[in-house]
C-alpha positions as CSV (number, residue, x, y, z in Angstrom):
1,X,78.3,62.9,174.3
2,X,78.0,64.8,171.1
3,X,75.4,67.0,171.1
4,X,72.1,66.4,169.2
5,X,71.4,69.0,166.4
6,X,67.6,69.8,166.4
7,X,66.0,72.3,164.3
8,X,62.2,73.3,165.3
9,X,60.2,74.3,163.0
10,X,56.9,77.3,164.1
11,X,59.3,77.8,167.1
12,X,57.5,81.0,167.9
13,X,53.8,79.5,167.7
14,X,52.2,77.9,171.1
15,X,53.4,74.2,170.0
16,X,57.0,75.9,169.3
17,X,57.1,77.9,172.2
18,X,56.6,74.6,174.5
19,X,58.4,72.2,172.7
20,X,61.6,74.3,172.4
21,X,62.0,75.2,176.1
22,X,63.5,72.2,177.6
23,X,65.3,71.9,174.2
24,X,67.1,75.1,174.7
25,X,67.3,74.5,178.5
26,X,69.3,71.2,177.7
27,X,72.5,73.2,175.9
28,X,74.8,70.3,176.9
29,X,73.0,67.7,174.9
30,X,70.9,69.5,172.5
31,X,72.0,72.1,169.7
32,X,69.3,73.9,169.2
33,X,67.7,76.2,165.8
34,X,64.7,78.2,166.0
35,X,62.9,78.3,162.7
36,X,59.6,81.0,162.3
37,X,58.7,82.2,159.1
38,X,55.6,84.8,160.6
39,X,56.5,88.1,162.1
40,X,54.5,87.6,165.2
41,X,56.8,84.2,165.9
42,X,59.9,85.7,165.1
43,X,58.7,88.7,167.7
44,X,58.3,85.5,170.0
45,X,61.5,83.9,169.3
46,X,63.9,86.9,169.3
47,X,62.0,88.2,172.8
48,X,62.8,84.7,174.5
49,X,66.7,86.1,173.8
50,X,67.0,83.2,170.7
51,X,68.1,83.8,167.3
52,X,65.5,82.9,164.0
53,X,67.1,81.1,161.4
54,X,65.7,80.2,157.8
55,X,64.7,76.8,157.3
56,X,67.3,76.3,154.2
57,X,69.7,77.5,156.7
58,X,69.9,74.9,159.2
59,X,67.9,71.8,158.0
60,X,70.5,70.6,155.8
61,X,72.7,70.1,158.9
62,X,70.4,69.5,161.4
63,X,70.0,65.3,162.7
64,X,66.4,65.9,164.3
65,X,63.5,68.4,163.0
66,X,60.6,69.0,164.9
67,X,57.4,70.6,163.0
68,X,55.6,72.3,165.3
69,X,53.0,73.6,163.4
70,X,49.5,72.6,163.3
71,X,48.0,69.1,161.3
72,X,46.0,70.7,159.0
73,X,49.5,72.7,157.1
74,X,51.6,69.4,157.6
75,X,51.1,68.2,154.0
76,X,52.3,71.6,152.3
77,X,54.7,72.5,154.9
78,X,56.8,69.2,155.5
79,X,57.4,68.9,151.7
80,X,59.5,72.0,151.4
81,X,61.2,70.5,154.8
82,X,61.8,67.2,153.4
83,X,63.7,68.0,151.0
84,X,65.8,69.9,152.9
85,X,66.8,67.3,155.0
86,X,70.3,65.3,154.9
87,X,70.6,61.6,154.3
88,X,70.2,59.9,157.6
89,X,68.4,63.0,159.5
90,X,65.3,62.4,161.1
91,X,61.5,64.5,161.2
92,X,59.6,64.1,164.4
93,X,55.9,65.4,164.0
94,X,53.7,66.0,167.5
95,X,50.2,64.6,166.3
96,X,49.5,61.1,164.6
97,X,46.7,62.5,162.1
98,X,48.8,63.9,159.3
99,X,50.6,60.1,159.2
100,X,47.6,58.2,159.5
101,X,46.0,60.2,156.6
102,X,49.7,60.0,154.7
103,X,49.9,63.9,154.8
104,X,53.1,64.2,155.8
105,X,56.2,64.0,153.1
106,X,58.2,60.9,153.4
107,X,62.0,60.0,151.9
108,X,63.5,56.5,152.0
109,X,66.9,57.6,153.0
110,X,65.2,59.6,156.3
111,X,63.5,58.2,159.4
112,X,60.3,59.9,160.9
113,X,58.5,59.7,164.0
114,X,55.5,60.8,166.1
115,X,56.0,62.5,169.6
116,X,53.1,63.2,172.2
117,X,52.7,63.7,175.8
118,X,49.9,62.3,177.9
119,X,50.5,65.2,180.0
120,X,50.9,65.2,184.0
121,X,48.0,62.0,185.5
122,X,46.8,62.4,189.0
123,X,48.3,59.3,190.1
124,X,51.8,60.3,189.2
125,X,53.2,61.3,192.5
126,X,54.8,64.8,191.8
127,X,57.3,65.7,194.4
128,X,56.7,69.5,194.7
129,X,53.7,72.1,194.9
130,X,54.7,73.3,191.5
131,X,54.8,70.0,189.7
132,X,51.6,69.6,191.2
133,X,50.0,72.7,190.2
134,X,51.9,71.8,186.2
135,X,48.6,70.6,184.9
136,X,49.8,70.7,181.3
137,X,53.5,69.2,181.9
138,X,57.0,70.2,180.3
139,X,57.7,72.5,183.2
140,X,57.9,71.0,186.3
141,X,55.0,68.0,186.4
142,X,56.2,64.5,185.8
143,X,54.8,62.6,182.6
144,X,54.4,60.1,180.2
145,X,54.9,60.4,176.5
146,X,53.9,58.3,173.7
147,X,56.3,57.6,170.5
148,X,55.9,56.1,167.2
149,X,58.0,55.4,164.2
150,X,56.3,56.0,160.9
151,X,59.3,54.7,159.0
152,X,63.1,54.2,159.1
153,X,66.1,53.3,160.9
154,X,65.7,51.7,164.6
155,X,68.9,53.8,166.1
156,X,67.6,57.3,164.2
157,X,64.3,56.3,166.0
158,X,66.1,56.0,169.2
159,X,67.8,59.4,168.8
160,X,64.3,61.0,168.2
161,X,62.7,59.5,171.3
162,X,65.5,60.7,173.6
163,X,64.9,64.1,171.8
164,X,61.2,64.0,172.5
165,X,61.9,62.8,176.2
166,X,64.1,66.0,176.8
167,X,61.2,68.2,174.7
168,X,58.8,66.9,177.4
169,X,60.7,66.3,180.4
170,X,60.5,65.5,183.2
171,X,59.3,62.3,181.7
172,X,58.7,58.9,183.6
173,X,58.1,56.3,181.0
174,X,57.9,56.8,177.0
175,X,55.5,54.3,175.8
176,X,56.6,53.1,172.0
177,X,53.2,52.2,169.9
178,X,51.6,51.8,166.7
179,X,50.8,55.1,164.8
180,X,47.2,53.9,164.6
181,X,47.1,53.4,167.9
182,X,48.6,56.9,168.6
183,X,45.7,57.9,166.2
184,X,43.4,55.5,168.3
185,X,44.4,57.7,171.7
186,X,44.3,60.6,170.2
187,X,41.4,61.5,168.8
188,X,39.2,58.8,169.7
189,X,40.2,58.3,173.4
190,X,40.8,61.8,174.6
191,X,38.9,63.7,172.4
192,X,36.2,62.4,170.8
193,X,35.0,60.4,174.2
194,X,37.3,61.7,176.9
195,X,36.8,65.7,176.1
196,X,33.3,65.2,175.0
197,X,32.4,63.5,178.6
198,X,34.8,66.5,180.4
199,X,33.2,69.3,179.0
200,X,29.4,68.2,179.3
201,X,30.6,67.6,183.2
202,X,32.2,71.1,182.9
203,X,28.5,72.5,181.3
204,X,26.7,70.2,184.2
205,X,29.0,72.4,186.8
206,X,27.5,75.5,185.2
207,X,23.8,73.8,185.3
208,X,24.3,73.3,188.8
209,X,25.4,77.0,189.5
210,X,22.7,78.2,188.0
211,X,20.0,75.9,190.3
212,X,21.5,77.5,193.3
213,X,23.9,74.5,194.1
214,X,27.4,76.4,195.6
215,X,29.8,76.5,192.6
216,X,33.0,75.2,194.9
217,X,30.6,72.4,196.2
218,X,29.9,71.2,193.1
219,X,33.4,71.5,191.5
220,X,34.6,69.4,194.7
221,X,32.4,67.0,194.3
222,X,32.8,66.5,190.8
223,X,36.5,66.4,190.9
224,X,37.0,64.1,193.7
225,X,34.6,61.5,192.4
226,X,35.9,61.6,189.3
227,X,39.6,60.6,191.0
228,X,37.9,57.9,192.8
229,X,35.4,56.4,190.0
230,X,38.8,56.6,187.7
231,X,40.8,54.9,189.9
232,X,38.2,52.1,190.4
233,X,37.4,51.5,186.9
234,X,41.3,51.6,185.8
235,X,42.1,48.8,188.8
236,X,43.7,51.4,190.8
237,X,41.8,50.0,194.1
238,X,41.6,46.2,193.1
239,X,38.6,44.8,193.4
240,X,36.3,47.3,195.0
241,X,33.3,47.7,192.8
242,X,31.2,50.6,192.7
243,X,27.8,50.4,194.5
244,X,24.7,48.5,192.7
245,X,23.1,52.1,192.4
246,X,26.0,53.7,191.0
247,X,25.7,50.7,188.3
248,X,22.5,51.0,187.3
249,X,23.0,55.1,187.1
250,X,25.8,54.2,184.2
251,X,23.2,52.0,182.5
252,X,21.1,54.9,182.4
253,X,23.5,57.4,181.5
254,X,24.3,55.3,178.7
255,X,21.2,55.7,177.3
256,X,20.6,59.4,178.4
257,X,24.0,60.6,177.9
258,X,25.9,58.5,175.8
259,X,24.7,56.7,172.2
260,X,23.7,53.0,173.3
261,X,26.5,52.0,170.1
262,X,29.1,54.9,171.3
263,X,31.9,51.8,171.1
264,X,31.8,52.1,167.3
265,X,34.0,55.3,167.5
266,X,37.0,52.3,167.9
267,X,36.2,51.3,164.1
268,X,38.8,52.0,161.9
269,X,36.8,53.6,159.2
270,X,35.1,55.7,161.9
271,X,38.4,57.1,163.0
272,X,39.7,57.3,159.7
273,X,36.0,59.9,158.8
274,X,36.8,62.1,162.1
275,X,40.9,62.8,161.3
276,X,40.1,63.6,157.9
277,X,37.4,66.1,159.1
278,X,39.7,67.1,161.3
279,X,42.6,68.3,159.1
280,X,39.8,69.7,156.7
281,X,36.9,70.5,158.5
282,X,35.1,72.2,154.9
283,X,34.9,68.6,153.7
284,X,33.7,66.6,157.0
285,X,33.2,62.8,156.6
286,X,31.2,62.2,159.4
């Protein structure tokens, strides 16, 4: 099997370090080049035992280029990188926001894709203690990923998908979905709604402790119920319903905690305003 030549841009940053680790650990399948512009990032790469390359040196000979950089700088950074790519090469970004806002540079003779981890689910049966303690994923905990094609050839996208599976391994399933579908998963599903609710739950644990409730008891009670209720609402418990009292409490929560019109976060116009504001916080649209 011939190796896939990969350049990772921003290899010394947080995303670059995480995503390059597994790629570097697969030398039989991946020929990896670390690209980093910041001096601090260069030191991180070298401290890990790798050589730092200039983009102009390695991007033109790479089959797949990964932009491991913040969404807010993709519009500017992608232009120079895409200009360096050889015809038939592929570019992977790690979040759908820039693609939805059309802020990633494109070329008709290249393929462009998005890959993002789902992170280890508490419904996945992990094999070891270390895997169960890998809450983020990409170390030992099994996880799923989502991938989307922005444009390009199917065989090149399949290559991008394989690179993503190595990058985020161990991967159980790599789900191919649409670009806007991925954006509705993040930010809408897991950040606008999920992270907001979970952050409120963590704040509520602090309030429970302030009121004299044992903190560990509150954490155990909350996390156990999240697991149980998630299994219930997502269909893992079959037809076992929550209690009538819980249903009433949910209705009250929709009035006191959530806005009654909270499902408007699934409107396309709201999604676009959210993403624009996330990428350009100095020019908020919502």
